[in-house]
N, C-alpha and C positions, 0 to 999 in steps of 0.2 A: 574487453568483452568478458562477461561472466563465464567462469569455467564450465558451468552447466550448458551454456549455449555453444561453447566450443565443442564440447562432447556431442551435443545434439547435431551440430553441423557435420561432424566427423562420421557419426553413425548413419545419418541420412544421406551422406555424400552430396551435400549441397553447400553453396556459398551464402554466407550471411553478411554480405558486404555493407549493406545499409546499417545493419545492427552494429557491425564492427566500427563504422564511422561514428555512429551515435555514441557508442561506448567510449571511443577515444575522445570525442568532444566532451562527454560528461566527465571523464576523468580529469581533464584540464580545468573544467568549471569547478569541480569539487575541490581541487587543489587551490584554485584561486579564492574560492569562498572561505575555505579554512584558513588560508593565509591572511585574508582581510579581517576575519574574526579574531584570530590570535593577535594580529597587530594592534587592533583597536583595544581589546581587553588588556593587552600587555602594557598599555599606557598608564594604567593604574597599578600601583604596587600591590602584589598579591592576587591580581586578577589576570590569569593566563587562560581562562576558559575551562580549567579543569579543577575547580574547587570541589572539595569533598561534599557530596550531596548538593552541589550548586546547580543553577539552571542549565539546561541543555537545549541547544538550538537544533531543531530537527527540521530537515527538508523533506518535502513530499513530492509526489508526482514523477515527472520524467527524469529529474535528477536522481531520484532514489531508484528508479527502474533502469538507470544507465542507458537512456534512450533520448537524450536531449536533442532538440532541433535548434536551429539558430534563433528562433523566435519563441522559445519556451518561456513559460512563466516561472517565477521563483516563489513557490508556496512554502511557507515555513511557520513554525510555532516556537515560541519560547516556553519550555515546559519546566515548571518549578517543582523540584523534588522535596521541598520543605517550606515551611512558613518563612517568608522573607520579611523581616522586621523593618528593613530599610527600603523604601520604595525606589530610591535611586539605583539600587542593585538591579531591580527589574528593568528599569529604563536603560541601564547600561547594557544589558544583554539584548534588549530590543534594538538599541542603536547599533550594536555589533552586527545583528542580523541585517540591518539596513545597509551597513558598510559592505557586507557580502553582496547584497542586491546591487549596489552601485558598482562594485568591482566587476560583476558579471554583466552589467548593462542589460538586464532582463526586465520583463514586465513584472510589476509588483503583484501581490495576491489580489484576487477579485474583491468585490464589495460585499460578498455574501456574509463575511465575518467568520468564515470557516478557518481561515489562515491569517497570518500577519498580526498575531496578538500573543499575549502571555496567558497560559492556563495552568491549572493544577494537575500535576502528575498523579497525586494521591486520589483525586476525583476519578481519573481514568481507570484506576484500579478498583476503587470501592463502589463507584456508582454505575452499576450494571443492572438494567431492568428497572421497572416501576416508573413513576411519573417523572422523576428527576432525570432520567436517561432520555434526553431529547434527541431529535434527529441530528442536531449539531454535535452533541456529545457522542452519539453512536458513530457518526461518520468519522470523527477524529480518532476514536479508539480503533475502529477496524482499519482505517487507513494507516494508522501507526503500525499495525501488524502486517498489512499487505504491502505497503510501499513507503518506507521511511528510511531516513539516513541521518545519523548523528554527525553534526559538523564541528562542534567544539569539544565534545567528550564522547567518544565512541563507546567507552565502557558504561557510562551512565545511560546512554541510549539502549544498549543491550540489556542492562539491568531492568529498565522500565518495561521493555517488551516482554522479558521473561516474567516480570511481576504480574503483568496483565494476563499472560497465559496461565500462570500459577493460580490466579484468582478464578479463572474459568475451570481449572482442574480441581478446585477445592471440593472434597468429598466425591471425587470421581472414582467410580468402582473399577478396579483393575481388570475385571473380567470383560469389561466393555472397552474395546480398543479405540473406538471412535469417540472423541470428546463431544457429546451431544450439546452441552451448554454452549460451547464456542461455536459449534456447527449451526445451532439455531440462530445465533447472533449474526453470523456471516450471511445466512439466508435472509434474515431480517434486513440487513443492510442492502443486499442486492435488490430485494423487493422495494425498499425505501427509495433507492435512486431511480428505479423504474417508475414508481408512482410520482416522484418529484419531477421527472422529465415531463410527464403529462401536465403537472401543475404549472410548470414554467411555460408550456405552450398556451395554457389557459390565461395566464397573467400577462404574457407578452407574445401574442401571436405573430407580431412583425419582427421579432428579434432575429437578426441575421445569423446568430450563432446557433439557432435551433437545428440547422442541418448538421453542424459539427457535433452537437450534443447527441443527435440521433445516431450518427455514424459511430460515435464512441460507445453509445449504449449497446448497440447490436453487434459490435465487434470487440473492441479492446476491453470494455467493461465486462462483457459476458465471458471473455477468456480469463480475465482476472478472477472472476467468480469461480469459473471451472477450475482454475489453477489452485485456488484456495481450498475448494472441496477436495481436490486430489491430495493436497497437503494434509488435510485432516483425515483422509482415508489411509494415509501412508502407514501409520502404526498398525492398522489392521492388515494391510497388505503384507507388511514385513514381519508381522507377529511380534511387535515390540510394544513395550509399555509406553503410552503417551506421557511425555515429561515436558516441562517448560523449555528445556534446552532443545529437545528433539523438535518440538513444534516451532520454536523460534527459528531454528535452522531452516525448516521447511518454508516458513513465511519469508525468509530472506532470499529465496530463489527468485530469479528474474521473471517478469511478466511480459506479455506481448506488447509491442510498441503501439502508440496512439496513431491515428490517421492524421491527415493534413489539417492545418488550422482553419482553412477557409475553403471547404470543398464546394465546387460548383455542382449544379444539378446532375451533370453527367457522372461525377464521381460518387455522389450520393446514391444514384441509381445502381452504379457498379457495386457500391458497398452493400446495398440491399441484396443483390444477387450473391455476392460473396458470403453475406451473413446467412443466407439460406443454406449454403454449403456448410458453413461453420455449424449451424444449428443441427443439421442432419448428422454431421460428423460427431458432435458432442453427444447426441442421442445414441448413436451407434456405439460410441466408446463407453459411456456411463451405464448403458443398459445391456452391455455385452455379457453373455453367460459363459464366455471362455474363461477357463481357470487362469489365474495369474501365476507366472513362472515362480515368483518368490514364495508363493503360498497357494498350492493347487486346491486347497479347501475353500478358497475365496475367489469370487469374481467381482468386477466392478458393478455388474448388474445386481448381484445379491446385496452388496453394500448400499447401492442406490435405492433398492426396493425397501430396505429396512430403515435407512436414515433420511431419505429425501422425500418420503411419502407421508407416513404417519408418525 
């Protein structure tokens, strides 16, 4: 289990047995996935998964959040860090990711096209905003920051995350501790997935997964959004200069676990009730005027008023 959760359990004097079990299950799956990828790439001379500026296989979702359930999906992307002149090289890494999928015996990525393919890492850094920054592109970029894990080359994955954050911080004024450019995109992503949920209801009103998507939206997705906002407020709270390294470390902190995969109506109703408690708690937290211990000149309410309104 992530050290941050261990510390939280200790401070709150509670047991996080479910999270501990999920973290243990995830650790075994990560080891198995990395072993399968290294074994496959090692079959070819010079291909051990750690080529300089080579492709990086990145996992998303529950495996990155350390909260895998027995029936979790395996969402991944092969991210190219440079122009690959040999198409076979791209296929080799895609097949390596499929070998990890088979080793874990998990469900493959869905049919939306968000995962399970090869994309350009350069585009993730350079294409932010304007017409080329589609919902698909935005989702991949923000999810890479919020919940991702490098499987074949951890250093390459960390470099990519920091490069994206550095792009957001370009021309950032030091007097402004909260990175507005990145904050705006995080808010845009949250609003996008909320709107997309309604669009999915419109296109497929009989979809049996709508209940699951709704539960995720009002609980775990909302908590992920709140956690990301807190991470972006962190430099202001601690009176530090926002840097790619600092923000990348904040992005790597664990998020709240997802709900069950097939919730019946009773669980959906319970989730709605819990979501109301969550909503009220987040409002009380983010609009509190109480001074923050690390920086008595700042409150979460003052930061929310300045950065989350206009």
